[in-house]
BAGU-730774 format. One record per residue (C-alpha): residue in three letters; x, y, z. Coordinates in Angstrom, 1 decimal. Layout:
<bagus>
(Ala; (X; Y; Z))
...
</bagus>
This chain:
<bagus>
(Unk; (0.2; 0.5; -0.1))
(Unk; (2.6; 2.5; 0.8))
(Unk; (4.5; 1.8; -2.2))
(Unk; (1.4; 2.2; -4.0))
(Unk; (0.9; 5.8; -2.7))
(Unk; (4.3; 7.1; -2.8))
(Unk; (4.9; 5.9; -6.1))
(Unk; (8.4; 6.4; -5.8))
(Unk; (11.7; 4.3; -5.3))
(Unk; (13.3; 3.4; -2.3))
(Unk; (16.3; 5.5; -3.2))
(Unk; (16.4; 8.8; -2.3))
(Unk; (17.0; 11.2; -5.1))
(Unk; (19.1; 14.2; -4.8))
(Unk; (18.1; 17.0; -2.1))
(Unk; (16.3; 20.1; -3.5))
(Unk; (16.7; 23.1; -1.2))
(Unk; (14.5; 26.1; -2.4))
(Unk; (15.1; 29.6; -0.9))
(Unk; (12.2; 31.9; -1.6))
(Unk; (12.4; 35.8; -0.9))
(Unk; (9.3; 36.6; 0.7))
(Unk; (8.2; 40.3; 2.2))
(Unk; (11.4; 41.4; 4.5))
(Unk; (13.1; 37.9; 4.5))
(Unk; (13.6; 35.1; 2.7))
(Unk; (12.2; 31.6; 3.3))
(Unk; (13.6; 28.4; 3.1))
(Unk; (12.2; 25.5; 2.7))
(Unk; (12.2; 22.1; 1.4))
(Unk; (10.6; 20.8; -1.9))
(Unk; (10.4; 17.7; -3.9))
(Unk; (13.3; 16.6; -1.9))
(Unk; (12.0; 13.0; -0.9))
(Unk; (12.5; 9.8; -3.2))
(Unk; (11.2; 10.9; -7.0))
(Unk; (12.2; 8.7; -9.6))
(Unk; (13.2; 11.4; -11.7))
(Unk; (14.4; 15.1; -11.6))
(Unk; (11.8; 17.2; -10.0))
(Unk; (12.0; 19.6; -12.7))
(Unk; (10.0; 17.0; -14.6))
(Unk; (7.4; 17.3; -11.5))
(Unk; (6.0; 20.6; -11.5))
(Unk; (5.2; 23.4; -13.7))
(Unk; (6.9; 26.4; -11.8))
(Unk; (4.8; 28.4; -9.4))
(Unk; (1.0; 26.7; -10.5))
(Unk; (-1.1; 24.3; -8.4))
(Unk; (-2.1; 21.2; -10.7))
(Unk; (-5.4; 20.3; -11.2))
(Unk; (-6.8; 16.6; -12.4))
(Unk; (-10.0; 16.2; -13.4))
(Unk; (-12.3; 13.1; -14.1))
(Unk; (-15.3; 13.1; -16.0))
(Unk; (-16.1; 16.1; -18.4))
(Unk; (-16.3; 19.3; -15.9))
(Unk; (-17.9; 22.1; -16.9))
(Unk; (-15.3; 24.6; -19.0))
(Unk; (-17.1; 27.5; -17.4))
(Unk; (-16.6; 26.0; -13.8))
(Unk; (-12.8; 24.9; -14.6))
(Unk; (-12.5; 28.9; -16.0))
(Unk; (-12.8; 30.0; -12.2))
(Unk; (-9.2; 28.9; -12.1))
(Unk; (-6.9; 31.6; -13.1))
(Unk; (-4.5; 30.6; -15.6))
(Unk; (-1.5; 32.2; -14.4))
(Unk; (-1.5; 30.4; -10.9))
(Unk; (-3.5; 27.0; -12.3))
(Unk; (-2.9; 24.2; -14.8))
(Unk; (-6.0; 21.9; -15.4))
(Unk; (-5.8; 18.6; -17.2))
(Unk; (-7.1; 15.4; -17.1))
(Unk; (-3.7; 13.1; -16.8))
(Unk; (-0.5; 14.3; -15.0))
(Unk; (1.6; 11.5; -16.5))
(Unk; (4.2; 12.3; -13.9))
(Unk; (2.0; 11.9; -11.0))
(Unk; (2.1; 15.2; -9.1))
(Unk; (-1.5; 16.7; -9.6))
(Unk; (-2.3; 18.9; -6.2))
(Unk; (-6.1; 18.4; -6.2))
(Unk; (-8.7; 16.6; -8.3))
(Unk; (-12.3; 17.3; -9.2))
(Unk; (-14.6; 14.9; -10.2))
(Unk; (-18.3; 14.0; -11.0))
(Unk; (-19.4; 10.5; -10.8))
(Unk; (-16.1; 8.8; -11.2))
(Unk; (-15.2; 6.0; -9.0))
(Unk; (-12.3; 7.4; -7.5))
(Unk; (-9.7; 4.1; -6.3))
(Unk; (-6.7; 5.3; -3.7))
(Unk; (-4.3; 4.5; -6.3))
(Unk; (-4.9; 7.5; -8.7))
(Unk; (-4.8; 9.8; -5.6))
(Unk; (-1.3; 10.8; -6.3))
(Unk; (0.9; 11.5; -2.9))
(Unk; (1.3; 14.8; -4.1))
(Unk; (-2.8; 15.2; -4.1))
(Unk; (-4.1; 18.2; -1.0))
(Unk; (-7.5; 18.2; -1.9))
(Unk; (-10.2; 16.1; -3.7))
(Unk; (-13.6; 17.9; -4.7))
(Unk; (-16.7; 16.2; -6.1))
(Unk; (-19.1; 18.5; -8.3))
(Unk; (-22.0; 17.2; -6.6))
(Unk; (-23.8; 16.4; -3.0))
(Unk; (-23.0; 13.2; -2.5))
(Unk; (-19.2; 11.4; -2.0))
(Unk; (-20.4; 7.8; -1.9))
(Unk; (-18.0; 7.7; -5.1))
(Unk; (-14.9; 8.6; -3.3))
(Unk; (-13.0; 6.8; -0.3))
(Unk; (-13.7; 9.3; 2.0))
(Unk; (-12.4; 7.0; 5.0))
(Unk; (-9.4; 6.1; 3.7))
(Unk; (-8.8; 10.0; 2.6))
(Unk; (-9.1; 11.1; 6.3))
(Unk; (-6.8; 8.4; 7.4))
(Unk; (-4.5; 10.4; 4.8))
(Unk; (-5.3; 13.5; 6.3))
(Unk; (-6.9; 14.6; 2.8))
(Unk; (-10.0; 17.1; 2.8))
(Unk; (-12.7; 15.6; 0.5))
(Unk; (-15.4; 18.5; -0.4))
(Unk; (-18.8; 18.5; -1.8))
(Unk; (-20.8; 21.1; -3.5))
(Unk; (-24.1; 21.3; -1.6))
(Unk; (-27.1; 23.0; -2.7))
(Unk; (-25.5; 23.1; -6.7))
(Unk; (-28.1; 21.0; -8.1))
(Unk; (-31.0; 21.4; -5.9))
(Unk; (-32.8; 23.4; -8.7))
(Unk; (-32.2; 21.0; -10.9))
(Unk; (-33.5; 18.1; -9.1))
(Unk; (-36.1; 20.3; -7.4))
(Unk; (-37.4; 20.8; -11.1))
(Unk; (-37.2; 16.8; -11.7))
(Unk; (-39.1; 15.9; -8.3))
(Unk; (-42.0; 18.8; -9.3))
(Unk; (-42.0; 16.7; -12.5))
(Unk; (-42.2; 13.3; -10.9))
(Unk; (-45.5; 14.4; -8.7))
(Unk; (-46.9; 14.8; -12.3))
(Unk; (-45.9; 11.3; -13.6))
(Unk; (-46.8; 9.7; -10.7))
(Unk; (-50.6; 11.9; -10.9))
(Unk; (-51.0; 11.4; -14.6))
(Unk; (-50.5; 8.2; -16.3))
(Unk; (-48.6; 10.6; -19.0))
(Unk; (-45.9; 8.1; -20.1))
(Unk; (-48.4; 4.8; -20.8))
(Unk; (-50.8; 7.8; -22.3))
(Unk; (-47.4; 8.3; -24.8))
(Unk; (-46.4; 5.2; -25.4))
(Unk; (-50.4; 4.4; -26.5))
(Unk; (-50.5; 7.0; -28.7))
(Unk; (-46.9; 5.9; -30.6))
(Unk; (-48.5; 2.5; -31.1))
(Unk; (-51.9; 3.7; -32.0))
(Unk; (-49.5; 6.2; -34.6))
(Unk; (-47.9; 3.0; -35.9))
(Unk; (-51.0; 1.5; -37.0))
(Unk; (-52.5; 4.9; -38.2))
(Unk; (-55.0; 4.4; -35.4))
(Unk; (-54.7; 7.7; -33.5))
(Unk; (-57.5; 10.0; -34.6))
(Unk; (-59.6; 6.9; -34.7))
(Unk; (-58.9; 6.1; -31.0))
(Unk; (-57.8; 8.9; -29.4))
(Unk; (-61.0; 10.1; -27.1))
(Unk; (-62.2; 6.3; -26.8))
(Unk; (-59.3; 5.3; -25.3))
(Unk; (-58.2; 8.3; -23.1))
(Unk; (-60.1; 7.4; -19.8))
(Unk; (-57.3; 4.2; -19.8))
(Unk; (-55.0; 7.0; -18.6))
(Unk; (-57.2; 9.2; -16.2))
(Unk; (-55.4; 10.7; -12.7))
(Unk; (-55.9; 13.0; -10.0))
(Unk; (-55.0; 16.7; -9.5))
(Unk; (-52.0; 17.5; -6.8))
(Unk; (-53.6; 20.9; -5.6))
(Unk; (-55.1; 20.3; -2.3))
(Unk; (-53.2; 16.8; -1.6))
(Unk; (-50.3; 16.0; 0.8))
(Unk; (-46.7; 15.7; 0.3))
(Unk; (-44.5; 14.1; 3.0))
(Unk; (-40.4; 15.8; 2.7))
(Unk; (-38.0; 13.1; 4.0))
(Unk; (-35.1; 15.3; 4.4))
(Unk; (-35.3; 18.9; 4.5))
(Unk; (-31.6; 20.2; 3.1))
(Unk; (-31.6; 22.8; 0.0))
(Unk; (-33.6; 20.3; -2.0))
(Unk; (-36.0; 19.0; 0.3))
(Unk; (-36.7; 22.7; 1.5))
(Unk; (-36.9; 23.9; -2.1))
(Unk; (-39.1; 21.2; -3.3))
(Unk; (-41.6; 22.1; -0.1))
(Unk; (-41.9; 26.1; -1.2))
(Unk; (-42.6; 24.6; -4.9))
(Unk; (-45.0; 22.4; -3.5))
(Unk; (-47.1; 24.9; -1.2))
(Unk; (-47.1; 27.1; -4.5))
(Unk; (-48.7; 24.7; -6.4))
(Unk; (-51.8; 24.4; -3.3))
(Unk; (-50.2; 21.4; -1.9))
(Unk; (-50.3; 20.7; 2.1))
(Unk; (-46.5; 19.5; 2.9))
(Unk; (-45.5; 17.9; 5.9))
(Unk; (-41.3; 17.4; 6.5))
(Unk; (-39.0; 14.9; 8.6))
(Unk; (-35.6; 15.9; 9.3))
(Unk; (-33.8; 14.8; 12.7))
(Unk; (-31.1; 17.2; 11.5))
(Unk; (-32.6; 19.9; 10.2))
(Unk; (-30.6; 23.1; 10.5))
(Unk; (-31.3; 26.8; 10.8))
(Unk; (-30.5; 27.6; 7.5))
(Unk; (-32.9; 25.1; 6.1))
(Unk; (-35.5; 25.8; 8.7))
(Unk; (-35.7; 29.5; 7.5))
(Unk; (-36.2; 28.5; 3.8))
(Unk; (-39.5; 26.2; 4.4))
(Unk; (-42.7; 27.4; 3.8))
(Unk; (-44.3; 29.1; 7.1))
(Unk; (-47.3; 26.4; 6.7))
(Unk; (-45.1; 23.1; 6.8))
(Unk; (-45.7; 20.5; 9.9))
(Unk; (-43.0; 18.9; 11.1))
(Unk; (-43.4; 15.2; 12.2))
(Unk; (-41.6; 13.3; 14.4))
(Unk; (-40.8; 10.3; 12.8))
(Unk; (-40.7; 8.9; 8.9))
(Unk; (-43.7; 6.9; 9.9))
(Unk; (-45.5; 10.0; 11.0))
(Unk; (-44.7; 11.8; 8.3))
(Unk; (-45.8; 9.4; 5.6))
(Unk; (-49.1; 8.5; 7.2))
(Unk; (-51.4; 10.7; 5.9))
(Unk; (-49.4; 11.7; 2.6))
(Unk; (-50.7; 11.2; -1.0))
(Unk; (-46.9; 11.8; -2.0))
(Unk; (-43.2; 11.1; -0.4))
(Unk; (-40.4; 12.9; -1.7))
(Unk; (-37.0; 11.5; -0.2))
(Unk; (-34.6; 13.8; 0.1))
(Unk; (-31.8; 12.1; 2.6))
(Unk; (-28.3; 11.2; 1.9))
(Unk; (-27.1; 7.2; 1.4))
(Unk; (-25.1; 6.0; 4.6))
(Unk; (-24.1; 2.4; 4.7))
(Unk; (-23.7; 0.2; 7.9))
(Unk; (-25.0; 0.3; 11.3))
(Unk; (-27.7; 3.1; 11.7))
(Unk; (-27.4; 4.0; 8.1))
(Unk; (-30.1; 4.5; 5.6))
(Unk; (-29.9; 1.8; 3.2))
(Unk; (-33.3; 0.3; 2.9))
(Unk; (-34.6; 2.4; 5.1))
(Unk; (-37.9; 2.8; 3.1))
(Unk; (-38.9; -1.1; 3.6))
(Unk; (-42.1; -2.8; 5.3))
(Unk; (-42.2; -0.9; 8.4))
(Unk; (-42.4; 2.5; 6.4))
(Unk; (-44.4; 1.4; 3.5))
(Unk; (-47.0; -0.4; 6.0))
(Unk; (-47.8; 3.2; 7.4))
(Unk; (-48.7; 4.6; 4.2))
(Unk; (-51.5; 4.5; 2.5))
(Unk; (-52.4; 2.4; -0.6))
(Unk; (-52.2; 4.8; -3.5))
(Unk; (-49.1; 7.0; -2.3))
(Unk; (-46.6; 7.7; -4.9))
(Unk; (-43.1; 7.6; -3.7))
(Unk; (-40.5; 9.8; -5.2))
(Unk; (-36.7; 8.8; -5.0))
(Unk; (-34.4; 11.4; -6.7))
(Unk; (-31.9; 11.0; -3.7))
(Unk; (-30.6; 7.6; -4.0))
(Unk; (-31.8; 4.2; -5.2))
(Unk; (-30.3; 1.9; -2.3))
(Unk; (-32.9; 3.7; 0.2))
(Unk; (-35.5; 1.8; -0.9))
(Unk; (-36.5; -1.8; -0.7))
(Unk; (-37.2; -3.2; -3.5))
(Unk; (-38.5; -6.5; -2.5))
(Unk; (-40.7; -4.1; 0.0))
(Unk; (-41.4; -1.9; -2.8))
(Unk; (-42.8; -4.3; -5.2))
(Unk; (-44.9; -6.1; -2.5))
(Unk; (-46.3; -2.3; -2.2))
(Unk; (-46.9; -1.9; -5.4))
(Unk; (-48.8; -5.0; -6.5))
(Unk; (-51.2; -5.0; -3.5))
(Unk; (-52.4; -1.4; -4.1))
(Unk; (-52.3; 1.6; -6.4))
(Unk; (-49.0; 3.3; -5.4))
(Unk; (-46.7; 4.2; -7.8))
(Unk; (-42.5; 4.5; -7.3))
(Unk; (-41.1; 7.3; -9.3))
(Unk; (-37.2; 7.2; -8.7))
(Unk; (-33.9; 8.5; -11.0))
(Unk; (-32.1; 5.0; -10.3))
(Unk; (-32.3; 1.9; -12.0))
(Unk; (-33.7; -1.4; -10.4))
(Unk; (-33.4; -4.8; -11.4))
(Unk; (-36.4; -5.8; -9.7))
(Unk; (-38.7; -2.8; -10.5))
(Unk; (-37.7; -1.6; -13.9))
(Unk; (-41.0; -3.3; -15.8))
(Unk; (-42.9; -2.6; -13.1))
(Unk; (-46.7; -0.7; -14.4))
(Unk; (-46.5; 0.9; -11.4))
(Unk; (-43.1; 2.0; -11.6))
(Unk; (-41.4; 4.6; -13.7))
(Unk; (-37.5; 4.7; -13.7))
(Unk; (-35.2; 7.6; -15.0))
(Unk; (-31.7; 7.4; -16.2))
(Unk; (-30.3; 9.4; -13.1))
(Unk; (-31.1; 12.6; -15.1))
(Unk; (-31.6; 14.9; -11.6))
(Unk; (-28.3; 17.2; -11.7))
(Unk; (-28.2; 16.9; -15.7))
(Unk; (-28.8; 19.8; -16.7))
(Unk; (-26.1; 22.7; -18.6))
(Unk; (-27.0; 25.0; -15.0))
(Unk; (-26.5; 22.4; -12.6))
(Unk; (-23.2; 21.1; -14.0))
(Unk; (-22.3; 24.8; -14.5))
(Unk; (-23.0; 25.6; -10.6))
(Unk; (-21.2; 22.8; -9.1))
(Unk; (-18.2; 23.1; -10.9))
(Unk; (-17.5; 26.8; -10.0))
(Unk; (-18.5; 25.7; -6.6))
(Unk; (-15.9; 22.9; -6.4))
(Unk; (-13.0; 25.6; -8.3))
(Unk; (-13.8; 28.1; -5.4))
(Unk; (-13.8; 25.8; -2.4))
(Unk; (-10.4; 24.4; -4.0))
(Unk; (-8.8; 27.5; -4.6))
(Unk; (-9.5; 28.9; -1.1))
(Unk; (-8.0; 25.7; 0.6))
(Unk; (-5.2; 25.8; -1.5))
(Unk; (-4.2; 29.3; -1.1))
(Unk; (-5.6; 30.5; 1.9))
(Unk; (-6.2; 26.8; 3.9))
(Unk; (-9.8; 27.7; 4.2))
(Unk; (-12.2; 24.5; 4.8))
(Unk; (-15.6; 24.9; 4.1))
(Unk; (-18.1; 22.5; 2.5))
(Unk; (-15.8; 19.3; 3.7))
(Unk; (-17.5; 16.0; 4.1))
(Unk; (-14.5; 14.9; 6.6))
(Unk; (-12.4; 18.1; 7.7))
(Unk; (-13.8; 20.9; 10.2))
(Unk; (-14.6; 23.9; 8.9))
(Unk; (-12.0; 26.4; 9.3))
(Unk; (-11.1; 30.3; 8.3))
(Unk; (-8.8; 32.7; 9.4))
(Unk; (-8.9; 36.2; 8.5))
(Unk; (-6.4; 37.0; 5.4))
(Unk; (-2.9; 36.7; 6.7))
(Unk; (-1.2; 39.8; 7.4))
(Unk; (1.6; 41.3; 4.9))
(Unk; (5.0; 39.7; 6.3))
(Unk; (3.7; 36.8; 7.8))
(Unk; (3.6; 33.0; 6.3))
(Unk; (0.5; 30.9; 7.1))
(Unk; (0.8; 27.0; 8.4))
(Unk; (-1.7; 24.3; 8.1))
(Unk; (-1.5; 20.8; 10.1))
(Unk; (-3.9; 18.0; 10.0))
(Unk; (-3.7; 15.6; 12.5))
(Unk; (-5.5; 12.9; 14.1))
(Unk; (-7.7; 14.0; 17.2))
(Unk; (-6.1; 13.3; 20.0))
(Unk; (-4.9; 15.1; 23.2))
(Unk; (-1.8; 17.0; 23.4))
(Unk; (-1.6; 18.0; 19.6))
(Unk; (-2.5; 21.7; 19.7))
(Unk; (0.4; 22.1; 22.7))
(Unk; (2.7; 20.2; 20.8))
(Unk; (2.1; 22.4; 17.5))
(Unk; (2.9; 25.5; 19.8))
(Unk; (5.9; 24.1; 21.2))
(Unk; (7.3; 23.5; 17.9))
(Unk; (7.1; 27.3; 16.8))
(Unk; (8.4; 28.4; 20.0))
(Unk; (11.2; 26.0; 20.2))
(Unk; (12.1; 27.4; 16.5))
(Unk; (11.9; 31.4; 17.9))
(Unk; (8.7; 32.0; 15.9))
(Unk; (6.2; 33.6; 17.0))
(Unk; (2.5; 33.2; 16.5))
(Unk; (0.2; 35.8; 15.4))
(Unk; (-3.0; 34.1; 15.3))
(Unk; (-4.5; 30.6; 14.5))
(Unk; (-7.4; 28.3; 15.0))
(Unk; (-8.0; 24.8; 16.0))
(Unk; (-10.8; 23.0; 15.2))
(Unk; (-12.0; 19.2; 15.1))
(Unk; (-14.3; 16.5; 13.8))
(Unk; (-14.7; 13.1; 14.4))
(Unk; (-11.1; 11.8; 14.4))
(Unk; (-9.9; 15.0; 12.7))
(Unk; (-8.4; 17.8; 13.8))
(Unk; (-6.9; 20.9; 11.7))
(Unk; (-4.9; 23.8; 12.7))
(Unk; (-4.4; 27.4; 10.8))
(Unk; (-1.3; 29.4; 12.0))
(Unk; (-0.1; 32.4; 10.9))
(Unk; (3.3; 33.0; 11.9))
(Unk; (5.8; 36.1; 12.2))
(Unk; (8.6; 36.9; 9.8))
(Unk; (11.5; 38.3; 11.0))
(Unk; (14.5; 40.5; 9.5))
(Unk; (16.8; 37.3; 8.8))
(Unk; (16.2; 33.9; 6.9))
(Unk; (13.5; 32.2; 8.0))
(Unk; (14.0; 28.1; 7.9))
(Unk; (11.4; 26.1; 7.5))
(Unk; (12.9; 22.5; 6.4))
(Unk; (13.6; 21.2; 10.2))
(Unk; (10.4; 23.3; 11.8))
(Unk; (8.3; 21.5; 9.0))
(Unk; (9.7; 18.2; 9.2))
(Unk; (9.7; 18.3; 13.2))
(Unk; (6.1; 19.3; 12.7))
(Unk; (5.1; 16.6; 10.1))
(Unk; (6.9; 13.7; 11.6))
(Unk; (5.3; 13.8; 15.1))
(Unk; (3.2; 10.6; 16.0))
(Unk; (-0.4; 11.5; 14.9))
(Unk; (0.3; 14.5; 12.4))
(Unk; (-1.0; 13.4; 8.5))
(Unk; (0.4; 16.5; 7.0))
(Unk; (1.4; 20.4; 7.1))
(Unk; (1.8; 22.9; 4.8))
(Unk; (3.5; 26.3; 4.4))
(Unk; (1.5; 29.2; 2.4))
(Unk; (3.3; 32.2; 1.4))
(Unk; (2.6; 32.6; -2.1))
(Unk; (4.3; 29.9; -4.2))
(Unk; (2.0; 27.9; -5.7))
(Unk; (2.4; 23.9; -5.4))
(Unk; (5.2; 24.3; -3.0))
(Unk; (5.4; 23.8; 0.9))
(Unk; (3.3; 20.1; 1.3))
(Unk; (4.8; 17.8; 3.5))
(Unk; (3.2; 14.1; 4.6))
(Unk; (3.4; 11.8; 7.2))
(Unk; (3.1; 8.5; 5.2))
(Unk; (3.1; 5.3; 7.6))
(Unk; (6.3; 7.0; 9.6))
(Unk; (7.9; 7.9; 5.9))
(Unk; (8.4; 11.6; 5.2))
(Unk; (7.2; 13.0; 1.8))
(Unk; (8.3; 16.7; 1.0))
</bagus>
């Protein structure tokens, strides 16, 4: 695993010491000094961050990266990308170069990224919550109509009549086969009231529907966006009990206490026998066997944006090919958000919209200062150790922030420059190689430089 991660030989390459003048004092630091196979000049474009993309990312979003400081392409042959942007590509650890500082998914879900392993390696994973909310919300509203009127069946029937030359003759006679109901005055249960759920609630209310919601993790931000008339339920079962339509807007979480198959026999048993379930969240949320039993037993409907090997040809199911975020606008917004998030992290150490790291932001560093970031395991004594290292090297801390999330802690520290040369080589190695430290970065205006990692006891810089 280590050899795969490092992608280097065991023989150390020639040491490369780099000195940059910054403000009133030179800054001396290490760069590409750990054993790469080739000369370090082949591994970086001087003064630029390397962004690697998987999938087709919106050009308008990628344009957020200024060409002066960033180079963006699909494949870095020398394995020296600094950040990764992707959409649906299932990322493997072997594709994450040792030089990668961050990963951003252009979308909300991160099931295609090995988040737990990235946490162990000290790499933040970002997403773009809300970027596709409008696109998905519009498709949910479309699902309301698909589940209310047999539009798909009617379209297919007209195609068959057209092939027989019988459309005009049969249309009035046959239309009674495709009757439906109106949604005004009906009740929509919204399970999960984040960006998409809250937007759906507002639109449904505007269409004359009654709304009831359930979300044990409802944020203040989302609550403020809900329609005034919405009722809040204390469980999924109570939310769906009187609902004519149920919209699923919750994340898919594996394991015990997760959401796999959360819409199963128990929840379905509380629904009306003609309720319409709208699943534009994740296919795995629904127990297919239980849903088939429900659809077979009554006049319920299932509208999903995901494939299902059991329900694909059920007369009361409509499956779409994962179109939720497939709009030009959503892809542009998600790519732009991802690019902005990566820039904020690479240039300033700011953490926002991360699924594994704690949020963190310091005010812009003062002129004549250097910013240092340190990612560590969330264990006692780390902050004291970091402060002691700076004190030992005679460096004054101007401002700092320490935040934690689960097993991870993250530190952003601005330090003062003196008149003499600031030698950070030994300091960074001492910081990084302490037990429990995952990575460190020195930020002072040189794109791509100043990154060090502790990989299973080996030092990469």
